[in-house]
N, C-alpha and C positions, 0 to 999 in steps of 0.2 A: 206812369202806372200801367202795367200790363195786366189784363184780366185773363189769367192763366187757367182758372178753374170755373166750371159751371156748377153752381150749388142748387140743389132742389130742396125747397121747404114745403111742408104740409101746413096749411092754414085752416084752423077751425073758424068758421064764419058764422056769426049770429044770424039765424034765419035760413041757413042752408042745411039741408039734411046730411050732406056728406062733406068731408074735408076736401079742399082743393089744393093743387100744387102750384107753386110759384117758383120761377127760375130766375137766378141772379148770377151774373158773372162777377168774379172777384179775383184780386191778385194773390190772395192767400188760400191755402188749403186747410188752415187751422179752424176746425169746426166751432169751437167755443168763441173765437174772435169774430168769425163771420156771422154766426147766429146772433151775437150781441149787436153787431153792426146792422144786421137786417132788422132786428127788433126795434132798434132806435130809429131806423129809416121809416118803418111802419108808423111808429109813434109820432114822428115829425109830420107825417102826411095829414094827420087829423081828419079834415073833411074832404080831402082829395081822394081820388080813386086809384086803386092799384090794378093794373091790367092783369087779367088772368087768361093769357093766351090771346088768340085772335078774336075770339067770340064773346068776350065779356070782361067785366071789371067789377070791383067791389069797393065800397067806401071803406077806407082804411080804419075808421073808428068802429067797424063791425068785426074786426079781427079779434078773436078771443084767445087764441093759442097759436104759437109758432113752434114748429119742431123741424129740425134739420133731418133730411132723409138721406141725402147722398151728395158727394162731390165727384166731379170727373175732370180730368185734365183736358183742356181744349186742344184740338188737333194742331193748331198753329203755335202752341206754347212750347 
């Protein structure tokens, strides 16, 4: 499986004043499929933390809303 696309999601987090972005590589560019896959990934994390860049993480069960922002083809794809 080649991760040909970098997808950016906006997450609304309970307790944070502003949405945050989460980046995920995926082999598909299909927004509906990738968003469904990411939402299921977040749901499976339950009490685990999702990394939000180099400087932070959030408990996955605090995610209230997931929206797809964009996808970009990776340079090596």
